[in-house]
C-alpha positions, 0 to 999 in steps of 0.5 A: 499500499502506497504511503500517499493517499489521494483525495478527490474533491467532486464539484457540480455534478460529480457527487459520488464514484458509484462504479468502484466496488466495496466503497465505505461511507465514513462519517468524520467530526472535525474541530471545525464541524462536519464536512459537506458530506460523508467521505467515501473510501475505496480501494483500487489496484493496492491504493486507498482512494477518498472521495468527498463531493464539495457540494453534499451528494444532493447538491444542497451546500452553495459555494459560501456555505461550504465548510472548507475547513472541515473538509480539508481537515477531515481529508487530512485526519484520513491520511490524505497527502494529496488532493485533486479537485474538480470544478465546473468553471466558465471561460474568460479566454476565447480560446478556452471553449465550453466542453474543455478542461484546464488545469490552472496553476494560479488563483485570484481569490475574490471570495469575502465571506468565507474563513480562509485560514485554520490559524485564526486564533493564537497562532500567526501563520503565513503560508507561501502561496506563490505556487498554490498548485503542486507541480507534480500533481498538475503533471499527473493531471495533464498526463491523465487528459492526454491519455483520454485524448481530451482537449485541455489547457495546461496552466492558467488563472482561475479567479474565484468569486463568491457567488452564488450569482454569476458575474455582471458584464462589468465584473466579467470583462474585469476579471478578464483584464486581471489576466484571469482565464477561467472563473469559478466559485469554490477553489478558494479558500480550499487551495489555501487550506490544503496548503496550511494542512501541508497537502499537495493540491491541484484542480481540473477545471471542467468548462461549461460556458463563456462567462459574460465578458462579451456581449454575445455571452450576456445571457448565461443559459443555465440549461446549456450549462448543465448539458454541457456539465453532464458530458463533462462529468462522464469524461471526468470519471475517465480521468480519475480512473487514470489519476487513481493509478498514476497520481503518485508516480511523479511525486517529488520526495522532497516537495516543500509543501509537505513541511511548509508550516516549518517556515510559515509559523511565526508564534511559539505554539507553546504560548497558545491556549490548549483549546487552540492546540486541541482544534489544530491537533490534525493540521499541527501533527507532523509540525509538533512531532518534528519540532519537539 
């Protein structure tokens, strides 16, 4: 059994991986509350894989109210070392068409209602987000997309908006001017929290529509989005088949993400309240063991 464990976070339309036999549904409790839903665990070719539907299996949690901290903490509790997330996105780039897939390497965070750190009391922590995604996991995603023969873009910038409403025309034009290529509502603060948990993170965006940055795209048709999304989901499941067997092939054994808290925590944690340390038990476990 590999020491690396993959967690897959499913976005809109991707709520389960019913094709894999012997799946177990795991209830996990965290200091931050319950994750979006039960976590599905299954074994495949000697590897244990975990799946979490970001919006819940009934898609009843809107982006602003997803418990991102609980989701990441729950996966960390289960020993997850690597997360690949899937999410529906709109395109802000004429060359990125509906039906395509994108593996972004940068983010712009325009969310404002969400708690974006585990370290909100007693302990100050500044993780680097200059490279917010794992290069090895991105390479794995790209290789999987190549094997499936799908049309995709490697690298690009994802702008995360609060939602649940889509952008105004002016906002969409502004995001394009920022240099964003795709737009979504869920990869932030997910990527930030994964970094604080010392988990490698990569994401695959499933393009459902052009955002409304052009006048001809002003009327976003949710029915067309859903139709494209359904096609993308079936393709995403084929990608996942490959990711399960290949995600640990390119891992950098000295990846700084695995120990990034060593250079990020400013506070002497011995001065923190016991309740704070207890809440951070899973997130700080490696750090405390290595800094005794």
